[in-house]
Steps between C-alpha positions, in 0.01 A plus 500: 500500500191506717240230440128561542234230512156562354263261677200444272182380670152612379650742249629287214563790264777745408289796386358733764666302780632744764721250683657373177557855374677595824708181497625578150700794641760251627804377312391136500158345542384156604129446418354241738175307536440270798228236497432491873404148608346599834142373497332832582676669206427239234246556223258272316566283197345744250716779643803273463420470128481880477823538699694264273414694185536840667850413621584385147384837365691691768816302431475577128454872572806501725706311245436776247703725732771240572356423843440149632212410731619290793238247613507345847248277677481449876491705818560865414724586796718192445541593134604855594757363743644283223510786249689723740769236537557494123454863398616838629153653522474867595128565458171314458190643332142376497142622464291459812230230534207523738389149604554443878723194452709679237536812716626289791752322275623825343548671837713208616713500185536878495617503862753223434636668186551826687687314774740385226559862401294479181283788387135404447281725282131415460246670274130518429464327167138383527263757650391862465472515880662257739281379791664719766485823298121553508354548850205680652515792746560258786800352318320169444397317184181599322213257554273641224615496139328823390677699775829332411450581131424867563812531714712332231374730227605811694866414463503249214811542288601281209859384568765548232592220263821333611742412224875428534723760338750226428536131575791384716738210452360166608638268768544132423311289750441126523130473417263210537306378196142616469407165344625319811247689713221297331250787508313378190237221514597177326243221480230604457595843368196689625666832402521413131253773397624767743697680230173568318379712793809607691826657386748503790775757527518879480393510134182309579422745780548798267271345240230445763536857622475646150192290427337612825570866424369472144196280562384527863638799692234745379226277651 
């Protein structure tokens, strides 16, 4: 059976996730999250707290569909090389990111995967319009927001909601322990009150969105 890898990055959700929906068309699925230790890709301590709880929420959502989240920490390319030695991977799916350092990393990994004969399918899971899709008459980026906005509104289309028709069989993978990543503060625990203000995970995001629509969008 063909194995697909869903590489989660800034899209720690199952609902309305185009890359995850496409990956579910395969017979077996390996959900993967890599904590990249390269300095330019690391985040701050408060974001680490958010990441810990968001990965917990994602893992629980996957478990409800008999899928296991594989956690790996280190250099992304090295981790991919290790995974390919242990699993017969046919395709890799991810949603595109747009930071310069991330783009450079992804291009390198995508090129290497293709050299190994692996299909790589990337999606837009974050934006209405990706940076290269909106240009002026000279084919360059807009420098003035109002002109950019008017151009966007001419062709603005709400994308469809992506939802898997069925969930595939999961692939067993040797995962690292989230606790061993030490993403949470210890002594002192300066994040003790964070839960009062911040609910990580897809459910927290939906609650924030619903509150914004109900209470603030009209203004």
